[in-house]
C-alpha positions as CSV (number, residue, x, y, z in Angstrom):
1,M,44.1,16.0,-40.7
2,K,44.6,18.0,-37.5
3,K,41.5,20.0,-38.3
4,T,39.4,16.8,-38.7
5,I,40.8,15.4,-35.5
6,G,39.9,18.7,-33.7
7,V,36.4,18.6,-35.0
8,L,36.0,15.0,-33.9
9,V,37.3,15.8,-30.4
10,F,35.0,18.7,-30.2
11,I,32.0,16.6,-31.1
12,I,33.0,13.9,-28.6
13,L,33.3,16.5,-25.9
14,L,29.9,17.8,-26.7
15,L,28.4,14.3,-26.6
16,V,30.1,13.6,-23.2
17,L,28.8,16.9,-21.7
18,F,25.3,16.9,-23.1
19,F,24.2,13.4,-24.1
20,P,21.9,12.1,-21.4
21,Y,23.7,9.1,-19.9
22,Q,20.7,8.3,-17.7
23,G,17.0,8.4,-18.3
24,E,14.5,7.4,-15.6
25,I,10.7,7.1,-16.0
26,Y,8.6,7.2,-12.9
27,K,5.3,5.5,-12.5
28,D,3.5,8.5,-11.0
29,G,2.1,9.3,-14.4
30,G,5.1,9.0,-16.7
31,T,7.5,11.7,-15.3
32,K,10.8,11.5,-17.1
33,L,14.1,12.6,-15.6
34,Y,17.2,12.9,-17.9
35,S,20.7,13.4,-16.6
36,S,24.0,14.3,-18.4
37,L,27.3,15.6,-17.1
38,S,26.2,19.2,-17.7
39,Y,22.5,19.3,-17.1
40,Q,19.3,17.6,-15.8
41,Y,15.9,17.8,-17.5
42,V,12.7,16.7,-15.9
43,E,9.3,16.5,-17.5
44,F,6.2,16.0,-15.4
45,N,3.5,14.3,-17.5
46,N,0.6,13.8,-15.1
47,L,1.1,15.4,-11.7
48,E,-1.5,18.2,-11.4
49,G,-0.1,21.4,-10.2
50,C,3.4,20.7,-11.5
51,K,5.1,22.9,-14.0
52,K,5.6,20.9,-17.2
53,S,9.4,20.8,-17.3
54,K,12.6,22.2,-16.0
55,L,16.2,22.3,-17.3
56,V,19.0,22.7,-14.8
57,F,22.7,23.3,-15.8
58,F,25.9,22.6,-14.0
59,K,24.6,21.7,-10.6
60,P,25.3,18.6,-8.5
61,K,23.0,15.8,-9.5
62,K,19.5,16.1,-8.0
63,D,16.9,13.4,-7.4
64,Y,13.2,13.2,-8.2
65,K,12.1,14.7,-4.9
66,Y,14.2,17.8,-5.5
67,F,12.3,18.6,-8.7
68,E,9.0,17.7,-7.2
69,D,9.5,20.1,-4.4
70,L,10.8,22.8,-6.8
71,L,8.1,22.5,-9.4
72,C,5.0,21.0,-7.7
73,K,4.6,22.7,-4.4
74,K,3.7,26.1,-5.9
75,G,1.3,24.8,-8.5
76,D,-2.3,26.2,-8.2
77,S,-3.9,22.8,-8.6
78,E,-1.7,21.1,-6.0
79,S,-2.2,23.9,-3.4
80,S,-5.9,24.1,-4.0
81,S,-6.4,20.4,-3.4
82,E,-4.3,20.2,-0.2
83,G,-6.5,19.7,2.8
84,Q,-9.5,19.0,0.6
85,L,-10.8,16.2,3.0
86,K,-10.1,18.2,6.2
87,N,-13.7,19.1,7.0
88,I,-15.4,16.2,5.2
89,T,-17.4,13.9,7.5
90,P,-17.3,10.1,7.1
91,F,-19.9,8.6,4.7
92,S,-19.7,11.6,2.4
93,Y,-19.5,11.2,-1.3
94,S,-18.8,12.9,-4.6
95,N,-19.8,12.0,-8.1
96,L,-16.6,13.5,-9.5
97,T,-18.4,16.2,-11.5
98,D,-16.1,19.1,-10.7
99,Q,-12.5,19.7,-11.8
100,K,-11.1,20.3,-8.3
101,T,-12.4,17.0,-6.9
102,Q,-11.2,15.1,-10.1
103,D,-7.7,16.7,-9.7
104,F,-7.6,15.6,-6.1
105,I,-8.4,12.0,-7.0
106,K,-6.0,12.1,-9.9
107,N,-3.2,13.4,-7.7
108,T,-3.9,10.7,-5.1
109,L,-3.9,7.9,-7.7
110,A,-0.7,9.2,-9.2
111,K,1.0,9.0,-5.8
112,Y,0.2,5.3,-5.7
113,E,1.9,4.9,-9.1
114,I,-1.3,4.4,-11.1
115,S,-0.2,5.1,-14.7
116,E,-1.3,8.2,-16.5
117,K,-3.0,6.1,-19.2
118,N,-5.1,4.2,-16.7
119,I,-6.1,7.3,-14.8
120,D,-7.1,8.9,-18.1
121,S,-9.1,5.8,-19.1
122,Y,-10.9,5.8,-15.7
123,F,-11.9,9.5,-16.0
124,Y,-12.9,9.1,-19.6
125,Y,-15.8,7.0,-18.5
126,V,-16.5,9.1,-15.4
127,D,-17.0,12.0,-17.7
128,Y,-18.8,9.8,-20.2
129,F,-21.4,8.8,-17.6
130,N,-21.8,12.3,-16.1
131,D,-22.2,13.9,-19.5
132,A,-24.7,11.3,-20.7
133,V,-27.0,11.8,-17.7
134,E,-26.5,15.6,-17.9
135,K,-25.3,15.4,-14.2
136,E,-28.9,14.9,-13.1
137,G,-29.1,14.0,-9.4
138,L,-25.3,14.2,-9.0
139,T,-23.2,16.2,-6.6
140,K,-22.6,19.8,-7.9
141,G,-19.1,19.9,-6.6
142,G,-17.1,18.6,-3.6
143,F,-18.7,16.1,-1.2
144,K,-22.1,15.7,0.5
145,E,-23.3,13.3,3.2
146,I,-24.9,10.0,2.1
147,K,-28.6,10.1,3.1
148,N,-29.7,6.9,1.4
149,F,-27.9,3.5,1.7
150,S,-30.1,1.6,-0.6
151,R,-28.4,-0.2,-3.5
152,D,-29.7,2.4,-6.0
153,G,-28.8,5.3,-3.8
154,D,-32.2,7.0,-4.6
155,Y,-30.7,8.2,-7.9
156,P,-32.9,9.0,-10.8
157,L,-33.5,6.4,-13.6
158,Y,-30.7,7.0,-16.1
159,L,-31.2,4.1,-18.5
160,E,-33.0,6.1,-21.2
161,K,-30.4,8.8,-21.2
162,L,-27.6,6.3,-21.4
163,E,-29.3,4.5,-24.3
164,N,-29.8,7.9,-26.1
165,K,-26.0,8.4,-25.7
166,N,-25.1,5.0,-27.2
167,I,-27.7,2.2,-27.6
168,D,-24.9,-0.4,-28.0
169,F,-23.0,0.5,-24.9
170,M,-24.6,-0.1,-21.5
171,G,-21.8,1.7,-19.6
172,T,-19.2,0.5,-17.1
173,N,-19.8,-1.3,-13.8
174,C,-17.8,-1.7,-10.6
175,R,-15.7,-4.5,-12.0
176,I,-14.7,-2.7,-15.2
177,S,-14.0,0.6,-13.6
178,S,-11.9,-0.8,-10.7
179,F,-9.9,-3.1,-12.9
180,T,-9.0,-0.1,-15.0
181,L,-7.1,1.2,-12.0
182,F,-5.6,-1.9,-10.4
183,K,-4.9,-4.1,-13.5
184,D,-1.2,-3.3,-13.5
185,F,-0.9,-4.4,-9.9
186,V,-2.4,-7.9,-10.0
187,N,-0.8,-11.0,-11.5
188,V,-3.1,-13.5,-13.2
189,E,-2.0,-16.6,-15.0
190,N,-3.6,-19.8,-16.5
191,F,-6.4,-17.8,-18.2
192,T,-9.8,-19.3,-18.3
193,K,-10.9,-20.6,-21.7
194,E,-14.5,-19.3,-21.6
195,V,-16.1,-16.2,-20.2
196,S,-17.9,-17.0,-16.9
197,Q,-21.7,-16.7,-17.1
198,V,-21.6,-14.1,-14.3
199,L,-19.7,-11.8,-16.6
200,T,-22.1,-11.9,-19.6
201,F,-23.0,-8.2,-19.3
202,D,-19.4,-7.2,-18.6
203,E,-18.4,-8.9,-21.8
204,G,-21.0,-7.0,-23.7
205,A,-19.9,-3.7,-22.3
206,I,-16.2,-4.5,-23.0
207,N,-16.9,-5.5,-26.6
208,N,-18.7,-2.3,-27.2
209,F,-16.4,0.2,-25.6
210,P,-16.7,3.6,-27.4
211,E,-13.1,4.1,-26.3
212,K,-11.1,0.9,-26.0
213,I,-9.3,0.8,-22.7
214,F,-8.4,-3.0,-22.4
215,S,-5.8,-4.8,-24.4
216,E,-6.4,-8.5,-25.3
217,K,-4.3,-9.6,-22.4
218,D,-6.2,-7.2,-20.1
219,K,-9.4,-8.9,-21.2
220,E,-8.0,-12.4,-20.4
221,K,-6.9,-11.2,-17.0
222,F,-10.3,-9.6,-16.4
223,Y,-12.3,-12.7,-17.3
224,T,-10.1,-14.9,-15.2
225,F,-9.9,-12.7,-12.1
226,F,-13.6,-12.1,-12.0
227,A,-14.8,-15.6,-13.0
228,G,-17.3,-17.4,-10.8
229,I,-15.6,-19.8,-8.4
230,S,-17.2,-23.2,-7.7
231,T,-18.3,-23.7,-4.1
232,P,-20.9,-25.9,-2.3
233,L,-24.3,-24.7,-1.2
234,V,-23.3,-24.2,2.5
235,K,-23.4,-21.1,4.7
236,D,-19.9,-21.7,6.2
237,K,-17.8,-18.7,5.1
238,Q,-14.5,-20.6,5.9
239,I,-15.3,-23.1,3.2
240,H,-15.9,-20.4,0.7
241,L,-12.7,-18.6,1.7
242,K,-10.8,-21.8,1.2
243,N,-12.2,-22.2,-2.3
244,I,-11.3,-18.6,-3.2
245,K,-7.7,-19.2,-2.0
246,K,-7.6,-22.4,-4.0
247,Y,-8.7,-20.5,-7.2
248,F,-6.2,-17.8,-6.6
249,K,-3.4,-20.4,-6.3
250,E,-4.5,-22.2,-9.5
251,H,-4.3,-18.9,-11.4
252,N,-1.4,-17.5,-9.5
253,I,-3.4,-14.4,-8.6
254,K,-1.2,-12.1,-6.6
255,F,-1.4,-8.4,-5.7
256,N,1.5,-5.9,-5.8
257,T,-0.2,-2.7,-4.7
258,K,1.6,0.1,-2.8
259,P,0.9,0.5,0.9
260,G,-2.2,2.7,1.3
261,F,-3.8,1.4,-1.9
262,S,-5.9,-1.8,-1.9
263,V,-8.7,-3.5,-3.8
264,I,-11.9,-4.1,-1.7
265,S,-14.2,-6.8,-3.2
266,M,-17.5,-8.2,-1.9
267,F,-18.1,-11.9,-2.7
268,N,-21.6,-13.0,-3.1
269,H,-22.8,-16.7,-3.0
270,S,-25.2,-17.8,-5.8
271,D,-27.5,-20.7,-5.2
272,L,-28.4,-20.9,-8.9
273,D,-25.2,-22.3,-10.1
274,N,-23.3,-22.8,-6.8
275,V,-20.6,-20.2,-7.4
276,L,-18.9,-17.3,-5.6
277,F,-18.6,-14.1,-7.6
278,I,-17.5,-10.5,-7.0
279,G,-20.8,-8.6,-6.7
280,H,-19.2,-5.3,-5.9
281,I,-15.7,-4.0,-5.9
282,G,-13.7,-0.7,-5.7
283,V,-10.3,0.7,-4.8
284,L,-9.5,2.1,-1.4
285,L,-6.9,4.9,-1.1
286,E,-5.4,6.5,2.0
287,A,-5.3,10.3,1.7
288,E,-4.9,13.1,4.2
289,G,-5.4,10.7,7.2
290,K,-8.7,9.4,5.8
291,F,-9.8,6.7,3.4
292,V,-11.2,7.3,-0.1
293,F,-13.2,4.5,-1.7
294,L,-13.7,4.8,-5.5
295,E,-16.6,2.8,-7.0
296,K,-19.1,2.6,-9.9
297,L,-22.4,1.6,-8.4
298,S,-23.6,-0.3,-11.5
299,F,-23.9,-0.1,-15.2
300,D,-26.7,2.5,-15.0
301,L,-25.7,4.2,-11.8
302,P,-22.9,6.8,-11.1
303,Y,-19.3,6.8,-10.0
304,Q,-18.7,7.7,-6.4
305,A,-15.8,8.7,-4.2
306,V,-16.8,7.9,-0.6
307,I,-14.9,9.2,2.4
308,F,-14.3,7.3,5.6
309,D,-12.4,8.2,8.8
310,K,-11.6,4.5,9.7
311,K,-11.2,1.4,7.6
312,S,-13.8,-0.4,9.6
313,E,-16.4,2.1,8.2
314,V,-15.8,0.6,4.7
315,K,-17.2,-2.7,5.9
316,E,-20.1,-0.9,7.6
317,Y,-20.9,0.9,4.3
318,F,-20.8,-2.3,2.3
319,M,-23.1,-4.1,4.7
320,K,-25.6,-1.3,4.8
321,K,-25.9,-1.3,1.1
322,Y,-25.4,-5.0,0.2
323,G,-25.6,-7.0,3.4
324,D,-29.0,-8.4,2.6
325,M,-28.0,-10.0,-0.7
326,T,-28.4,-13.5,0.5
327,T,-30.9,-16.4,0.8
328,P,-31.6,-18.8,3.7
329,E,-29.3,-21.4,2.0
330,T,-26.4,-19.2,1.1
331,A,-23.6,-17.5,3.0
332,K,-23.8,-13.8,3.8
333,P,-21.7,-11.5,1.6
334,F,-18.2,-11.0,2.9
335,L,-15.3,-8.7,2.0
336,M,-11.8,-9.3,0.8
337,E,-8.9,-6.8,0.8
338,N,-6.6,-7.8,-2.1
339,D,-6.3,-11.5,-1.6
340,K,-7.1,-11.7,2.2
341,E,-10.3,-11.5,4.1
342,F,-11.0,-7.9,5.1
343,G,-9.7,-7.1,8.5
344,E,-7.6,-10.2,8.7
C-alpha cells in the first residue's frame, strides 16, 4: 500500500513539475509558448530567421519578447532583411520573385499578426503567377523604379501563358489577393443573398481555385464586402461617401487592423448600373520608416510591392494609374483607408 502511495505521489510530483499549466498561441504566425513549473518551451512557426524551438529549464518565467530576442535576432534571414528598404527610392516596386524580398514581406506581415495560413495562401498565388509567366518582364530581385504608370504597367501579355497553366483558372485579382491578407481583421454581417454583378469574374476565379484558400464563410464575407453599392448618378463625392457609410452600417462592416497596417481601396462610380464598386485595392504596411503597398494589378497582371516614403504618395500613385477612370457624368475615383476616406 505504501509503495502504491509513493508511486502516486511521485507521478503527481512529476505532473506538477512538468505538465504545462499555461499554453499561449501568438498571432504572429502561430508561435506557441508553453510554461510549467520547471521549464518553458517555445516553438516559432512562421517568423523567418528564428530558430525553430527552444527548451529552457529552471529559470524565472520569461515572456515572448525574451525568446524572440534570444532566437530571432541572430537568424540569417532576419539579419539579411534588416534595412532592406534603406536605399530604396519612393515609387519603386518588386514583383516578389526572389526569396529575400519574399522573406522581408512575410516577416512584415507576421509582425502585424497576419496568420501563417493567410501568408502562405497569399504567397502560393504569388508563386503561381510568377511561375506561370516564367517571370517574363518581372523584377529579377529586390526593387526597381517604376517607369510606366499606365494601368497595365507596360508588362507583356500574359494571358496565353496563364491559360496554358490552367484554362479554367484566370488567376487572382486585387480583391482576392488583398482579402486573403485582411479577412481576419474585418467584421462583416448580414451577408448578401446574391453575388453582385461587379464580382462575376471574381466568383469564377474563386470557384476554380487550384488551391482552395477561402472557406464558405470567407466567400460570404468577400461577396458582401465587395458588392456594388447603390448610388445616384451625381458627381458629388460626399453623397457617395454617405452611401458607403450607410452600406457599411447595414452590414456592420468594421476593421480591427493593427496600427501600421491598413486596407487602401479605390471606389469607382459606374454609370451603367449606378453603383459604387472597389475597382482597386491593396494593403499598406509601415516598415523601416517607409510604406509598403501590396497589390495584384489584375487577373492577368503581376503582384507588386510598391515602396513610398510618405502616405500621401499612395494617393499620388493611385491617381497616376487610375485617376482617369471616370466619365463626364460620374464622380472621380476616390480612396478609402479601412472605413474612412483616405487622409481623413
